[in-house]
C-alpha positions as CSV (number, residue, x, y, z in Angstrom):
1,M,-11.5,-12.7,-14.2
2,Q,-13.9,-11.2,-17.5
3,I,-12.8,-10.1,-20.9
4,F,-14.9,-7.4,-22.2
5,R,-14.9,-7.0,-26.0
6,T,-18.0,-3.8,-25.9
7,V,-18.4,-0.4,-24.0
8,E,-22.2,-1.7,-23.5
9,E,-20.3,-4.8,-21.7
10,L,-17.8,-2.9,-19.6
11,R,-20.7,-0.1,-18.2
12,R,-23.0,-2.5,-17.2
13,W,-20.5,-4.5,-15.7
14,S,-19.2,-1.4,-13.3
15,R,-23.0,-0.4,-13.2
16,A,-23.6,-3.8,-11.0
17,Q,-20.3,-3.4,-9.0
18,H,-22.1,0.2,-7.7
19,A,-25.3,-1.4,-7.4
20,L,-23.7,-3.3,-4.9
21,D,-21.9,-0.3,-3.3
22,L,-19.1,-1.6,-4.5
23,T,-16.0,1.1,-5.7
24,V,-14.6,0.4,-9.3
25,G,-10.7,0.8,-10.4
26,L,-9.8,1.7,-13.8
27,V,-6.3,1.0,-15.1
28,P,-5.8,2.2,-18.8
29,T,-2.5,0.6,-20.4
30,M,-2.0,0.1,-23.8
31,G,-1.2,-3.8,-22.9
32,A,2.6,-5.5,-23.4
33,L,2.2,-5.2,-19.4
34,H,5.2,-5.4,-17.2
35,A,6.2,-4.8,-13.1
36,G,4.9,-1.1,-13.3
37,H,1.8,-1.8,-14.3
38,A,1.3,-4.6,-12.2
39,S,1.9,-1.6,-9.6
40,L,-0.9,0.4,-10.9
41,I,-2.9,-2.9,-10.5
42,R,-2.4,-3.7,-7.2
43,A,-2.9,-0.1,-6.0
44,A,-6.4,0.0,-7.7
45,A,-7.2,-3.4,-6.1
46,E,-6.0,-1.7,-2.4
47,R,-8.5,1.2,-3.0
48,C,-11.0,-0.3,-5.1
49,H,-13.7,-3.2,-4.5
50,R,-12.8,-4.2,-8.2
51,V,-10.6,-3.3,-10.9
52,A,-10.9,-3.2,-14.9
53,V,-7.8,-3.3,-17.0
54,S,-8.2,-1.6,-20.5
55,I,-5.4,-3.2,-22.6
56,F,-5.7,-0.9,-26.1
57,V,-3.0,0.1,-28.4
58,N,-4.6,3.8,-29.0
59,P,-3.7,4.8,-33.0
60,T,-5.0,8.4,-32.2
61,Q,-2.1,9.3,-30.1
62,F,0.7,7.7,-32.7
63,G,2.3,10.0,-35.1
64,P,2.6,9.1,-38.7
65,N,6.4,7.9,-38.5
66,E,6.0,6.6,-34.8
67,D,5.8,2.8,-33.4
68,Y,1.9,1.7,-33.6
69,D,2.2,-1.0,-36.3
70,K,5.3,-2.4,-34.4
71,Y,4.0,-1.6,-30.6
72,P,4.0,-4.8,-28.6
73,R,1.1,-6.9,-28.3
74,S,1.0,-9.8,-26.2
75,F,-2.8,-10.5,-25.3
76,E,-2.8,-13.7,-23.1
77,A,0.2,-13.2,-21.3
78,D,-1.2,-9.3,-20.5
79,C,-4.5,-11.0,-18.9
80,A,-2.4,-13.5,-17.0
81,L,-0.5,-10.4,-15.3
82,A,-3.4,-8.5,-14.9
83,E,-5.6,-11.2,-13.1
84,Q,-2.0,-12.4,-11.2
85,A,-2.2,-8.4,-9.7
86,G,-5.6,-8.1,-8.9
87,A,-7.8,-7.3,-11.7
88,S,-11.4,-8.4,-11.7
89,A,-12.1,-7.5,-15.6
90,V,-9.9,-6.9,-18.7
91,F,-11.7,-4.3,-21.4
92,A,-10.1,-5.3,-25.1
93,P,-12.0,-3.4,-28.0
94,A,-11.2,-3.2,-31.0
95,V,-10.5,0.2,-32.5
96,E,-14.1,0.2,-34.1
97,E,-15.6,-0.2,-31.1
98,L,-14.0,3.1,-29.5
99,Y,-13.6,4.7,-32.9
100,P,-16.6,4.3,-35.2
101,S,-16.6,5.1,-38.6
102,G,-17.2,8.3,-38.9
103,A,-15.8,9.5,-35.7
104,A,-15.4,13.4,-35.4
105,T,-15.6,14.3,-31.6
106,F,-11.9,14.6,-30.0
107,V,-10.9,16.2,-26.6
108,E,-8.4,18.6,-26.1
109,V,-6.6,20.6,-23.5
110,E,-5.0,23.7,-24.9
111,G,-1.9,24.9,-23.9
112,L,-0.6,22.0,-22.0
113,S,-0.8,19.6,-24.8
114,S,1.7,21.5,-26.6
115,R,4.5,21.2,-23.9
116,L,7.4,18.4,-23.0
117,D,6.1,15.4,-25.1
118,G,3.4,17.2,-26.7
119,S,6.0,19.6,-28.1
120,S,8.2,16.7,-30.0
121,R,4.7,14.7,-30.6
122,P,2.1,16.6,-32.2
123,G,-1.6,15.4,-31.5
124,H,0.1,12.5,-29.1
125,F,-2.1,14.6,-26.3
126,R,-5.3,15.3,-28.0
127,G,-5.1,11.0,-28.8
128,V,-4.4,10.8,-25.0
129,T,-7.6,12.6,-23.8
130,T,-9.7,11.5,-26.1
131,V,-9.5,7.9,-25.3
132,V,-8.9,8.4,-21.4
133,T,-12.1,10.0,-21.5
134,K,-14.0,7.1,-24.0
135,L,-12.3,4.7,-21.4
136,L,-13.7,6.6,-18.6
137,L,-17.3,7.2,-19.8
138,A,-17.3,3.0,-20.7
139,A,-16.0,2.1,-17.5
140,E,-17.5,5.2,-15.5
141,P,-14.8,4.5,-12.5
142,D,-14.4,6.0,-9.1
143,R,-11.0,5.8,-9.5
144,A,-8.6,6.0,-12.3
145,F,-4.4,5.0,-11.6
146,F,-1.9,6.6,-13.9
147,G,1.7,5.9,-13.5
148,Q,4.4,9.3,-13.0
149,K,6.3,7.9,-15.5
150,D,4.2,9.6,-18.3
151,A,4.3,12.6,-15.7
152,A,3.4,15.3,-18.7
153,Q,0.4,12.9,-19.4
154,V,-0.7,13.1,-15.8
155,A,-0.8,16.9,-15.7
156,V,-2.6,16.9,-19.1
157,L,-5.1,14.6,-17.5
158,R,-5.1,16.2,-14.2
159,R,-6.4,19.5,-16.0
160,M,-8.9,17.4,-18.1
161,V,-10.9,15.8,-15.4
162,E,-10.8,19.4,-13.2
163,D,-11.9,21.5,-16.5
164,L,-15.0,18.8,-17.2
165,R,-15.5,18.5,-13.5
166,L,-15.4,14.6,-13.8
167,A,-16.3,13.1,-10.7
168,I,-13.5,10.7,-10.8
169,E,-10.6,10.4,-8.6
170,L,-7.5,10.5,-10.5
171,V,-4.8,8.6,-8.5
172,V,-1.1,8.9,-9.3
173,C,1.8,5.6,-8.6
174,P,5.1,6.4,-8.1
175,I,8.0,4.8,-10.5
176,V,8.9,1.5,-11.0
177,R,12.2,0.8,-11.5
178,E,14.8,-2.3,-12.5
179,K,17.3,-2.8,-10.2
180,D,19.9,-0.9,-12.2
181,G,17.6,2.4,-12.2
182,L,16.1,2.2,-16.0
183,A,12.3,2.8,-15.7
184,L,10.5,0.4,-16.8
185,S,8.9,0.9,-20.0
186,S,7.1,-1.7,-22.6
187,R,9.3,0.3,-25.3
188,N,12.3,-1.1,-23.6
189,S,12.0,-4.4,-25.5
190,Y,13.2,-2.3,-28.3
191,L,16.5,-2.4,-26.8
192,N,19.3,-4.5,-27.9
193,E,22.3,-5.0,-25.3
194,S,24.2,-2.2,-26.0
195,Q,21.3,0.1,-26.0
196,R,20.4,-0.9,-23.3
197,K,23.4,-0.2,-21.3
198,Q,22.8,3.2,-22.7
199,A,19.4,4.0,-21.6
200,L,21.0,4.2,-18.0
201,V,21.8,7.5,-19.0
202,L,18.8,8.4,-18.1
203,S,18.2,7.2,-14.9
204,R,21.8,8.8,-13.7
205,A,21.0,12.5,-14.8
206,V,17.4,11.8,-13.1
207,R,20.0,10.7,-9.9
208,A,21.9,13.9,-10.6
209,V,19.3,16.2,-10.1
210,E,17.8,14.4,-6.9
211,Q,21.1,14.7,-5.4
212,S,21.9,18.3,-6.4
213,F,18.9,19.5,-4.8
214,A,19.0,17.5,-1.7
215,A,22.1,19.3,-1.7
216,G,20.5,22.5,-1.9
217,E,20.7,23.0,-5.2
218,R,17.8,25.4,-6.4
219,S,18.8,27.1,-9.6
220,R,17.3,25.6,-12.7
221,G,20.4,26.1,-14.3
222,A,22.5,24.6,-12.3
223,L,19.8,21.5,-12.2
224,L,20.1,21.9,-15.8
225,N,23.6,21.9,-16.2
226,K,23.7,18.5,-13.9
227,A,21.9,16.6,-15.8
228,Q,23.3,17.4,-19.2
229,K,26.8,16.1,-18.2
230,A,25.0,13.3,-17.2
231,I,23.8,12.8,-20.7
232,A,26.6,13.8,-22.1
233,A,28.4,10.6,-20.9
234,E,26.2,8.7,-23.8
235,P,26.7,10.2,-26.8
236,E,24.9,8.1,-28.5
237,V,21.8,8.8,-26.8
238,K,20.1,11.8,-28.1
239,L,18.4,14.3,-26.2
240,D,14.4,15.2,-27.2
241,Y,13.8,17.7,-24.3
242,L,15.5,18.3,-20.5
243,E,13.3,20.2,-18.4
244,L,12.3,21.9,-15.2
245,V,8.7,22.5,-15.1
246,D,6.0,23.2,-12.9
247,W,4.0,20.0,-12.4
248,A,0.6,21.7,-13.0
249,T,1.3,23.8,-16.1
250,L,4.7,22.1,-17.7
251,L,6.1,25.6,-17.8
252,P,9.4,26.4,-17.0
253,A,10.4,26.7,-13.5
254,E,13.4,29.0,-12.9
255,T,14.2,28.1,-9.1
256,A,13.2,24.5,-8.1
257,A,11.2,24.0,-5.1
258,A,9.7,21.1,-3.4
259,G,7.1,19.5,-6.4
260,T,8.8,20.6,-9.7
261,L,9.1,18.1,-12.1
262,F,12.2,17.2,-13.7
263,A,12.0,15.4,-16.8
264,L,13.5,14.2,-20.1
265,A,12.7,12.2,-23.3
266,A,16.0,10.4,-25.3
267,Y,16.5,8.5,-28.3
268,V,18.4,5.1,-27.8
269,G,18.6,4.4,-31.3
270,P,15.6,4.5,-32.6
271,T,14.0,4.0,-29.3
272,R,12.3,7.0,-27.4
273,L,12.4,6.8,-23.5
274,I,11.5,9.3,-21.1
275,D,11.9,9.7,-17.5
276,N,11.4,12.4,-15.1
277,T,11.8,12.7,-11.3
278,V,9.3,15.3,-8.9
279,L,12.2,16.7,-6.4
280,G,11.5,16.7,-2.7
281,E,9.5,13.6,-2.9
């Protein structure tokens, strides 16, 4: 497995693969890789001849009081996991490589970027769309792979790819969970033992909505009430948002249907976690 530090190196490698009629997949990450990331890399390896994994903690998607400085970084372990999962290359640029001095260009999807996570984290999605655009331009992949856990991000990126007419297939892979249901996240490492148990309330809320929908409930109010009751069982967990939305627009859905997104974010101690489900899938 090769490790690249510059855009020029990654682009030269990708073009060399294409010259051999080989397809290239890109898995963008911020490192601290876990089994969820490994599932994305394996999915990319199954659908592409070569896979590049980016490891870059993107400063522009963090707010001023968020966890950029303490975000977990484990480069050697990340490289080992990526290679084992099927990566051909790792792209690990310095901040200055993607944001050179004086950089003043950003990519923003208006409207969508202010919903769900974008509402409580102003500027977050502008940082995401900007860095993903930079990574796509650097890697020139045929396909890029993202996890459903970041469902709001997926909606924003889908719109960006469509609006910019990018010749890239965006592939969304299922959420990977621990045996007890907790959605895998790099931020789970912040949780102490007590908080780890409290965090399970997010997946319980997800299951409550899934079960109610499967039983025939379609009312927005009734489904959200099920989730709110589940969350209330852990008073130390503080909701950020709890929503039923159209996955394409992230606008509220008054009536649930197959493909409707139920999503929530909550603070477990100081740690913000997210979870979701696409109903009927």
